[in-house]
C-alpha positions in Angstrom: 117.8 -111.2 86.1 117.5 -108.4 88.4 121.2 -107.8 88.3 121.1 -107.5 84.5 118.7 -104.6 84.5 120.4 -101.3 84.6 118.7 -98.2 85.8 119.2 -95.0 83.8 117.8 -91.8 85.0 115.0 -90.6 82.7 116.4 -87.0 82.3 120.1 -86.2 81.9 121.1 -82.6 82.5 123.4 -81.3 79.8 124.5 -77.7 79.4 123.0 -74.6 81.0 119.4 -73.8 81.6 117.7 -70.8 79.9 117.6 -69.0 83.2 121.3 -69.4 83.8 122.1 -68.3 80.3 120.0 -65.1 80.6 121.5 -64.2 84.0 125.1 -64.7 82.6 124.3 -62.5 79.5 122.7 -59.8 81.6 125.8 -59.6 83.8 128.1 -59.4 80.7 125.9 -56.6 79.4 126.2 -54.6 82.6 130.0 -55.0 82.5 130.1 -53.9 78.9 128.0 -50.8 79.7 130.2 -49.8 82.5 133.4 -50.3 80.4 132.0 -48.3 77.5 130.9 -45.5 79.7 134.4 -45.1 81.1 135.8 -45.1 77.5 133.3 -42.4 76.4 134.4 -40.2 79.3 138.0 -40.5 78.0 137.2 -39.5 74.4 137.5 -35.7 74.8 140.9 -36.2 76.4 142.2 -38.2 73.5 140.7 -35.9 70.9 142.3 -32.9 72.6 145.7 -34.6 72.8 145.5 -35.8 69.2 144.6 -32.3 68.0 147.5 -30.8 69.9 150.0 -33.3 68.4 148.6 -32.7 64.9 148.8 -28.9 65.0 152.3 -29.0 66.5 153.3 -31.5 63.8 151.8 -29.4 61.0 153.6 -26.2 62.3 156.9 -28.1 62.1 155.9 -29.3 58.7 155.3 -25.7 57.5 158.6 -24.5 59.0 160.6 -27.3 57.3 158.7 -26.9 54.0 159.7 -23.2 54.0 163.3 -24.1 54.7 163.7 -26.9 52.2 161.7 -25.3 49.4 162.9 -21.8 49.9 159.4 -20.3 50.0 157.2 -18.6 52.6 154.6 -20.9 54.2 151.7 -19.6 56.3 149.3 -21.4 58.6 145.8 -19.9 58.9 143.5 -20.9 61.8 139.7 -21.1 62.0 137.5 -22.2 64.9 137.5 -25.9 63.7 140.1 -26.1 61.1 143.4 -24.7 59.8 145.0 -24.3 56.4 148.6 -24.4 55.1 149.3 -21.9 52.3 152.4 -21.3 50.1 153.4 -17.9 48.8 153.7 -17.6 45.1 156.4 -15.0 44.2 155.3 -15.0 40.5 151.6 -14.3 41.3 152.3 -12.4 44.5 149.5 -14.2 46.4 149.0 -17.1 48.9 148.1 -20.4 47.4 146.2 -23.0 49.4 148.1 -26.2 49.8 145.8 -28.1 52.1 143.0 -27.6 54.6 142.8 -29.7 57.8 139.8 -30.1 60.0 139.8 -31.1 63.7 136.9 -32.9 65.4 135.9 -32.3 69.0 138.1 -29.2 69.7 138.0 -25.5 69.3 141.0 -23.5 67.9 141.8 -19.9 68.7 144.8 -18.1 67.3 145.9 -14.5 67.7 147.7 -14.5 64.4 148.6 -16.5 61.3 152.3 -17.4 61.5 154.4 -17.1 58.4 157.5 -19.3 58.2 160.4 -17.9 56.1 163.1 -19.9 54.2 165.6 -19.0 57.0 163.4 -21.0 59.5 162.2 -17.9 61.4 158.7 -16.8 61.9 156.9 -13.5 61.5 153.4 -12.9 62.8 154.2 -14.7 66.0 151.3 -16.7 67.1 149.7 -18.1 70.2 147.3 -20.9 69.4 144.8 -22.2 72.0 143.2 -25.6 71.5 140.5 -26.6 73.9 137.5 -28.8 74.6 135.5 -30.1 77.6 138.5 -31.9 79.0 141.0 -29.0 79.0 143.1 -26.4 77.2 146.5 -26.4 75.6 148.5 -23.4 74.3 151.0 -23.6 71.4 153.4 -20.7 71.1 155.8 -19.8 68.4 159.0 -17.9 69.0 160.7 -15.7 66.4 163.4 -18.3 66.0 160.8 -20.8 64.9 160.7 -22.8 68.1 157.3 -24.3 68.8 156.3 -24.8 72.5 153.3 -26.7 73.8 151.9 -26.4 77.3 148.8 -27.5 79.2 146.9 -24.6 80.7 
């Protein structure tokens, strides 16, 4: 009879204890904080690079719009935004096409470039885009060439 009685332990351990779970979650939280802090430090860099690409692209857009539509196109810069304007020959005035706003950067321009139907530029401009991460300068040549450089 003794052989037929099986002994089972009264408590069987399944899963993790509350202490083990809390320790694991706190370690994961520390890792998440460290990773997010490193990403937040990179945000100004990516905002600046994105703004430089956008302004460069919009200047090319304005140049090609002037060439393909046979009209004058001007780009006017403010501290946090810029606008693209078309010149109306009938009304002899500049008409707003669209205003663009940039986040996390500051714009400075010494002029508002005007693109002509021949692809050239008058009012040559030097545009500086900066934030806490660094500064870029975009320059326009009279031929319409757009050059970007990190300062």
